[in-house]
C-alpha positions in Angstrom: 0.0 0.1 -0.1 1.1 3.7 -0.6 -0.3 6.8 0.2 0.3 10.4 -1.5 -1.1 13.7 -1.3 -2.1 15.6 -4.0 -1.9 19.5 -4.8 -5.2 20.2 -3.6 -4.7 18.9 -0.2 -6.3 15.5 -0.5 -4.6 12.1 0.1 -5.1 8.9 -2.1 -4.5 5.8 -0.4 -3.5 3.2 -3.2 -3.9 -0.6 -2.6 -1.9 -2.4 -4.6 -2.6 -6.1 -3.7 -5.7 -8.0 -2.2 -3.9 -7.6 1.1 -4.1 -4.1 0.7 -7.7 -4.2 0.8 -7.9 -6.5 3.5 -6.0 -4.2 5.6 -8.3 -1.1 4.7 -11.2 -3.0 5.3 -9.6 -3.9 8.9 -10.0 -0.1 9.9 -13.9 -0.4 10.6 -13.6 -4.7 11.5 -10.8 -3.5 14.2 -12.6 -0.4 15.6 -15.9 -2.4 15.7 -17.3 -4.2 18.9 -15.0 -2.2 21.6 -17.1 0.4 23.9 -15.0 3.5 23.4 -17.5 5.8 24.6 -18.2 3.7 27.5 -14.4 3.5 28.2 -13.6 7.5 28.0 -15.7 8.2 30.8 -12.6 6.7 32.8 -12.8 7.6 36.5 -16.5 9.1 36.2 -17.9 5.6 36.3 -19.1 5.7 39.6 -21.7 8.1 41.1 -23.9 10.7 39.8 -21.4 12.0 37.4 -20.8 8.2 36.0 -24.5 8.0 35.5 -24.6 11.6 33.7 -21.8 10.3 31.3 -23.5 7.0 30.5 -26.9 8.9 29.9 -26.1 12.3 28.1 -22.8 11.6 26.5 -22.1 8.1 25.7 -25.2 8.1 23.2 -23.8 11.1 21.4 -20.1 9.5 21.3 -21.7 5.9 20.0 -23.3 7.5 17.3 -20.6 9.6 16.2 -18.3 6.9 16.5 -20.3 4.2 14.5 -21.0 7.1 12.2 -17.2 7.1 11.1 -16.8 3.4 10.8 -19.9 3.3 8.5 -18.3 5.9 6.5 -14.7 4.2 6.3 -17.0 0.8 5.4 -18.6 2.4 2.9 -15.6 4.3 1.1 -13.5 1.1 1.2 -16.2 -1.3 -0.3 -16.9 1.1 -3.0 -13.0 1.5 -3.8 -12.6 -2.2 -3.8 -15.6 -2.8 -6.1 -14.5 -0.1 -8.7 -11.4 -1.6 -8.7 -13.0 -4.7 -8.9 -10.5 -6.2 -6.1 -7.3 -5.3 -7.9 -5.0 -2.3 -7.8 -7.0 1.0 -6.9 -7.0 3.9 -4.9 -9.3 5.5 -1.9 -9.8 9.5 -2.3 -9.7 11.3 1.0 -10.8 14.7 0.8 -9.9 17.2 3.3 -13.5 17.4 4.7 -13.3 13.5 5.2 -10.1 13.9 7.4 -11.6 14.1 10.4 -13.9 10.7 9.9 -10.8 8.9 8.8 -8.7 10.2 11.8 -11.4 9.0 14.4 -12.1 5.8 12.5 -8.2 5.0 12.6 -8.3 6.1 16.5 -10.6 3.6 17.2 -9.1 1.0 15.4 -6.0 1.6 17.1 -7.3 1.9 20.6 -9.6 -1.2 20.1 -6.2 -3.2 19.1 -4.4 -1.8 22.1 -7.1 -3.0 24.3 -7.5 -6.7 22.9 -4.0 -7.0 22.4 -1.9 -5.1 24.7 0.3 -3.7 21.7 2.1 -1.0 24.6 4.6 -4.0 25.2 5.6 -4.2 21.7 6.4 -0.6 21.4 8.5 -0.9 24.9 10.9 -3.4 23.0 9.0 -6.6 22.6 10.3 -8.8 20.0 7.8 -8.4 17.3 8.2 -11.8 15.8 7.9 -13.5 18.9 4.2 -12.5 19.3 1.6 -14.9 18.4 0.5 -14.3 14.8 -3.2 -12.4 15.6 -1.2 -10.2 17.7 1.7 -9.3 15.3 -0.9 -9.0 12.6 -2.6 -6.4 15.2 0.9 -4.6 15.8 1.2 -4.2 12.1 -2.4 -3.0 11.3 -2.1 -0.3 14.2 1.6 0.6 12.6 0.0 1.0 9.0 -3.4 3.1 10.8 -0.9 5.3 12.9 1.0 5.9 9.6 -2.3 7.1 7.6 -3.2 9.2 10.7 0.3 11.0 10.8 -0.3 11.9 6.9 -3.9 13.3 7.8 -2.6 15.4 10.6 0.7 16.5 8.4 -1.2 17.1 5.0 -4.9 18.1 6.0 -5.8 19.0 9.9 -2.7 21.1 10.8 -3.5 24.8 9.6 
């Protein structure tokens, strides 16, 4: 997979192989199923503040988070279908940057939660990891690189 900015300030993600499409599809799959909105409540889980968080904040966050993942799912599926599963590109427009960034962030947080990837960053031998954990580590790294491009090229003034 390659990524490149264009002169108009957009970013293209170029899927060159079927596995690139799988990684891109994995953004939504990795982000799904993790209760990020609840987890963001942190220390407010007890008492009235925790109940207010759950009643008033969580529903809005859940809607926003699921909207990001659904958007990415559609973008990837449409681009993959257009490319007939072969090499193809996804255009990320400047106005879509926050949706992409949010979905990538959800995926990375969920992967960290499921696979304890912080240990890998701290020096664990990546090749000694189980296959699923190693795969999660590499996907998280790819997602981070895309997020960095979004920040550097689209989200900073």
